[in-house]
N, C-alpha and C positions, 0 to 999 in steps of 0.2 A: 274486437281486437284486444289483445294483451300487450302491455309494456313489460319487457323482461330486462332485468339488470343482472349481468354477470360480474360479481365482485372480483376484481384483479388485485386490489391492495386495500389496506385499512383494516378496521376491526371485523369486517365481515368477508375477509379474503377467502375465496374458495366456495362461497355460497352464491345461490341464485334465487332471486325473487321476482315475482310477476304480479302485476297489477292490472285490473280490468277497469279501474276508475277513470272518469273523464278528466279529473284533477288530482295530480300527485304532489303532495308537499314533501319536500327534502330538506333535511337538516338534522340537528341533534335534539331538538325540541320534542317533547313527548306527543305533540299533536301531529307530527309529521308521518306520512305514510311510509316513506323510505327514511328510516331513522338510523343515524349513525352514533357511535359511542362518543359521549361528551369528552371522556378522559383520553381515550386513544386518538380520535380523529380531531385534533385540536385546530386544525385549519379550516374546519368545517363550521359555518355559523349555525346558530340555533334555527333560524329560518333562512336557509341558504338559497334555495331555488325552488320553482315549482314547474310542473310539466302540465299542459293542458292539451286535451284531444279536441281538434277542431276540423271538421270535414276530412277526416282521415289522415290529418297531419298532427303529429306530436310536436307541440311548441315548447321549447325549454326557455325559461326566463330567470335571470339572476335577481335575487331579491336584496340588492345592495349589500351582498356579503362582504366580509372584511378581507377575504383573500381571493375572491373572484371565482368565476365558473369558466371551465376551459372545455372546448369541444374540438377534438382532434388537434390538441395542443395550441389552440388559439383562444384568447380571451374573448368572451361573448357578453352580451347583455340579453338579447332575445334572438333566437334562431330556431328554425325547424330542424329537428334532428331525424336521422334516418337509421335504418337498420345497419348494425355494425359500427356505428360511431363510437369513439372513445371519449368518455366524459370524465373530467376531474373536477371534484367539488373542493376548491380550495388549492392554492399553489402548494404542490407536494402533499395534497390531501388524498383521500381515497379515490381510487379510480374504478369505473365500471365500464363494461362493454354493453351498449344498448341494443336490444333485440326487439323485433315487432313480430308477434304471433297472430296469424289470422286464423279464425276458426274454420272448420270444413265448409266450404261453400260460400265462405264470407268474402265477397269481392266489393271493395270499396267503390271501384270505378268500373263502369261497363266497358267491355272491349272496345266498342266503337268510340268512346271518349279517349281511351288510351291511344287509339289510332289517330284520332284528330290532333291530340296533344303532341304526339310524336312527330307528326307532320309539321306542326307549328314550330317546334324546337329545332327541327332540322333546317328550317328556313332562316332561323336567326342568325345575324351576322356574328362573327367571332374574331375580335381583334382586327377589325377592318376588312376581314375576308369572309366570303361565304363558304360554309363547310360543304363537302361533297354530299349531295342530297341523299343518296342511297345509304351511305355509311352512317350518316348521322340519324337517318330515319330508323335503321335497324338497330343501332345502338339505343336510341331513346325508347324505342318500342319494347325492346327486351327489358330494359330498366323499369318502364312502367308496368309492364305485364308481370315481371317477377315480383315486384314489391307490392303489388296491389291486387294479385289474383289468388286463386285458391291453392290449397295445398297440393293437389294433384298436378297443376301446372308446374308448380315449384319442383315437385318430385322428378317429373319428366326432364325438366330443364337441368336439374342437378345431375341426373343420370347421364344425360348426354355430355355435360361438362366433365363428369368424373371420367367417362370413357375416353374422351379426348385427351384429358390431363394424363391418364395412364399411358396412352400411347406416346406422347411427347416425353413424359418421364422416363419411359423404358429407353428411348433413344439417347437421352442424355446421361443415363445412370452410369454406364461404363466410363465415360469421360470424367464424370464427377469423382467416382471412386479412385481413378488414377491420380487425380489432381489433389485429393483431400490430404494425403500423407505429406506430400511436398508443402502444401499450404500450411500445415500444422507445424512443420519444422521451421518455416520462415517466420510465422508468428511468434513461435517460442523464442527464436533468436532475437526478434525485435523487442519482445517484451523483456527479456533478460537485459538487453542493452539499455533500454529505457530505465529499468529499475536501477542498473548500476549508475547511471548518469544522475538520477535523482538523489541517490544515497550520497554520492560524492559531493554534489552541489549543497545538499542540505546539512550534512553532518561532518565533513572533513575538518572544519574549524574547531570542532569539539574534541578532536583527537591529538593527544600531546606527545612529544618526545620526552621520555624520562632519562634523566642523568643521575646514576648512583655511583658514588665513590665511597669506599670504605677502607679502613685500616685494620691492622692487628694490634691489640693492645696487651701489654703485659698485665696479668691479672693481679700481680702483688704491687708492682709500682704504679700502675695506672698510666704508664707512658707508652705511646705508640712506637712501633718499629720505624727507625729512621735509617736513611742512607748514611754509611759511615764517613763518606767524603764530604757531603754537602750539609748533612744534618736535616735534609728535607724528609717530611713524613713519607713513608712508603705507602701508597694506595693502590687499590684494585679499582679499575674504572670500567663501567659497562653502561650500555643504553638499552632502553625498552620502550614499550608503548603503553599508554593508558588513555582512558576516555572518561569524559564528565557525565554524570548521570543525575546531577541536580543543580538548581541554581545557587545553592549555598556551597558549592565547591566540593562535592563528593566525587572521588575518581576511583575507578576500578582498573586493576591490572593484575598481573601474576605475582604470587608470593615470591618466586625465585627472583623477580626483577628487584624487589626492595629488600629481600633477605637472601643475597646470592649464596650464602653458606648453607642455606636450608637443605636438609638431608634428602636430595633427590638425585637419581642416576645422572651422572655427568656434571654436576654442580660442584662449585668449589667448597671444600670443607677444610678448615685449618687442620694441620696435621702436627703441628708443633705443640707439645704440652705446655700449659701455662699461658697460653694465648687466647684471646677471645676477639671476635670481630666488633668493629664500632663504625657507624655510619658517619662519614665526615660531611658529605653533601648529598641531598636528595631533593632534586628540583625538576621542573618540567617547563618545556617551551610549547606554547600553543600557536597554530598559524595566525599570522597578522597581529600578534601580541609581541612587541619587541623584546620586553624583558621577562626573564624566567620568574616562576612562581615557586616558593618554597613549599615542599610537600611534607605533610605530617602523617605518620603511620597510624591509622585508626584501630584497624583490626586485621587479622589474618585467619584463614581457614585452617583448621588442623586436620581436614579430611582431603581437600583437593588444592590445587595451585591457584589460589585466588587471594587478594588482598584488597583492603579498602583504604584509601588515602583521602586527604582533605587539603584544601588551601583556602586563602582568602580571595574571593573573586570580585571584591568590590571595585566598581567602575569598568568592569570587563563585559563585553557583550559576547558570550561564547554559547554556541547552540548546545543544548542539552540532548543527549541520545536516549531514545525510549527503549526500555527493556521489554521483552515479551513476557508479560505477566499472565498469559492466557493458561499456562500450565499444560499446553499441548505439546507432545513430543514432536520433535523435528522428524522428517520423513526422508527416506532414502530416495535420491533422484532430485530432491528440491534444490533449485538454484540459490547460490549464496554469493555474497560480496564481502571481502575481507579487506580491511584498512589497517595500516600501521606503519612502521619504520623498519622494515627488514634491511639487514646489513647496516643499521644504525646510520652514523654520519657519513660513512663511506658512499652510500647511495645518494646522499644529498650533495656530496661534493660533484657527482656526475652531472648535476642539473645545471651547473654554472660553467662560466668560461674556465678553460684549463688553467690559465695563469692564476685566476682568483682562487680556484680550487687548490692548487699547489700551495699557495700562500696561506690558505686557512688550514690545510691539512698539516702544517708544520707548527701551528700553534698548540699550546697545551690542551688537554681535554676539555676544561670548562670554557676557556676562552674561545676555542673553536666552535662551539655551539652558539655562543653569543654572536660571533661573527656571522655565522650562518642566518641567524635571526635577523641581524642587521641588513643582510641582503635579501630578506623575505624568501629564503630557500627552504624553510621548515614547512613541508607540506607532506601529508601522508601519501603512501603509494597504495594503489588499489589493484586487486586481483579478483577474478571471478571464477566460479567453479560449481561443483555439485556435491551434495552430500553423498558419500558412499556407505556409510555405516553409522548406526546409532546405538551406542552402548550406555550403560547406566552412569558412568563417570566420564565419558568422552563422547565427542562427535567427530567422526573422520570425514574429511573432505579433500578435494584436490585443488582448491585455490592456493596458488604458490605463495611461499613465504620463506623466511630463513631467520637466523639469529638476529635479534633486534626487533623482530615483529612480535615477540611475546608481549601478551597483554592487549593486543589489538581486538576490536570488536568484530564478530562475525554476524552479518546481516542476513535475514531471510527476505523473501521477495516482497514483504510488506513493509520493509524499512525499519524493522525492529531487530534488536540485538538478541541472538539466541545461544551465543557462546563467547567464551574469551579464549583466543588463540594462545596455546601454551607450548606447543612442541611440534617437532618435525621428525619424519621417518628418514633418517640419514641414508643416502644412497638411492632413495626412491622418492621423486618429487610428487608422485600421485597420492601421497597420503600424509596429511597433516592433522594435528589434533586440537580440539577446543573443549574447555570445560563448559558443560551445559550451564545456561544462565540461571537454573534453578538453584544451583549452589551459591551463586552470588546473592540471590534474593534471600536465601536463608541467612546469609552473613550479615545483611544489612536490614533485616526485617524489623529489628528494634531500634533502628536508626531513622531519624527524620531526614530523608533524602528528597 
């Protein structure tokens, strides 16, 4: 007889080894017959286990290994193993499928003994009841004969089993093929729903509402433009989205969120000569953080619509979003989740009591955001969709968004950020755009984030 090990995982994955020895040592030590790699198979002990052949039975014994030995996912100390058993040497260690091969004509047990043993097994009580003698007898007889008889008997038995299986399989094939497509659709919907829920739960608190307020300053006097009747500085106010990418307070967003005058189609550009823009307020509110954080502009991309900001996160417990650093391109049809603050504070007003919303909406730009935070109403909105096109400088997808959602993270189905939302195709809700995350990585590659 030969003991055969089909390696399913570990350093020998894909290989098959056989031993005719009566005693087989197993471990990472050089003295072992079945030897695993010391560096790769770390959960396997040097002298992990041994198998002894006794009266046609292979007996597996654990040698006080550090991570244990498992047979069919059950921890064992010593057990008789059978053909087809799944053995794992150490928790999460290498796994093998155990097989027994008998040489031609090699019968460990005469047929009359198989017959007698099968009769005895059929008479044994089972959970307080006697089994049906005929059924139990045939079952045990086939088991005994197949595991301990010659190759010829096994071949005939397998042939009969194969023909029976083919007949049954043909009967159910048509039904199976009709149900497969429906099952796949249901599984895909369930998968996408579960991914969306996990992303919202894990990362929504790391996505901030950005407030930017800027004025126009006279280049000669350095004085900002003011209202002629009240003397108040005239400002342009807008909101956007950002997300934290490091524990030391680094935030990614769009360049047009923090530099609204940046020369992009549809953006604000001062037209009066002698005037230049100046940021008056640049701050952000994170969910569950009552007070705003002041943002500092660290760096902007000269190629795409990306900016890197920073703030002091001391004492704040804000989850950090993970960027997709794999370098792999996104794929068309891939499900995605988009988080952000589309429609800015107007969308947040809709989440509260109408009377409170009306009261907050009448407040000035900065005070209104603070009041929303006081009422715990600053939470990002999520939408889901699929990627429809992947270009060099943009990813196109149908996850809905609008003005205010600029700078929001686009997640893949692994919960990693693959793009930064930056634009919408006006008049057609099925196409929105994101800057591939590779451009943000280039922007921050020399930063310690």
